[in-house]
C-alpha positions in Angstrom: 81.7 46.1 -45.9 82.4 42.4 -46.5 83.2 39.9 -43.8 86.7 38.7 -43.3 87.4 35.0 -43.8 90.2 33.2 -42.0 91.6 31.0 -44.7 93.2 28.6 -42.2 89.9 28.1 -40.5 88.1 27.5 -43.8 90.7 25.0 -44.9 90.5 23.1 -41.6 86.7 23.1 -41.8 86.7 21.7 -45.3 89.1 19.0 -44.2 87.1 18.1 -41.1 83.9 17.9 -43.2 85.6 15.7 -45.8 86.9 13.3 -43.1 83.5 13.2 -41.4 81.8 12.4 -44.7 84.4 9.6 -45.4 83.9 8.2 -41.9 80.2 8.1 -42.3 80.5 6.4 -45.7 82.9 3.8 -44.2 80.7 3.1 -41.2 77.6 2.7 -43.4 79.5 0.3 -45.6 81.3 -1.8 -43.0 79.9 -0.9 -39.6 77.1 -2.4 -37.5 74.7 -0.6 -35.3 74.7 -1.0 -31.5 71.4 -2.9 -31.7 72.9 -5.3 -34.3 75.9 -6.0 -32.1 73.6 -6.6 -29.0 71.3 -8.9 -31.0 74.2 -11.0 -32.2 75.7 -11.2 -28.7 72.3 -12.4 -27.4 72.0 -14.9 -30.1 75.5 -16.3 -29.5 74.8 -16.5 -25.7 71.6 -18.4 -26.3 73.3 -20.8 -28.6 76.1 -21.4 -26.1 73.6 -22.0 -23.3 71.7 -24.4 -25.5 74.8 -26.3 -26.4 75.9 -26.5 -22.8 72.5 -28.0 -21.9 72.9 -30.7 -24.5 76.4 -31.9 -23.4 76.7 -35.3 -22.0 78.1 -35.6 -18.5 81.2 -37.9 -18.3 81.0 -38.1 -14.5 78.4 -40.9 -14.7 80.3 -43.1 -17.1 
């Protein structure tokens, strides 16, 4: 005896797999990893702190 296949489930599974594959391709092309985002945030924070340290105080003038 052969196994019965629910055609609706098979169709939905194919669609879900296709969407997941497209999403993975899109994220690989355009996305950044969590580590990349955290490294960029740390770099920007360090640059802002360095810039604030080099500002001249107008209170003394």
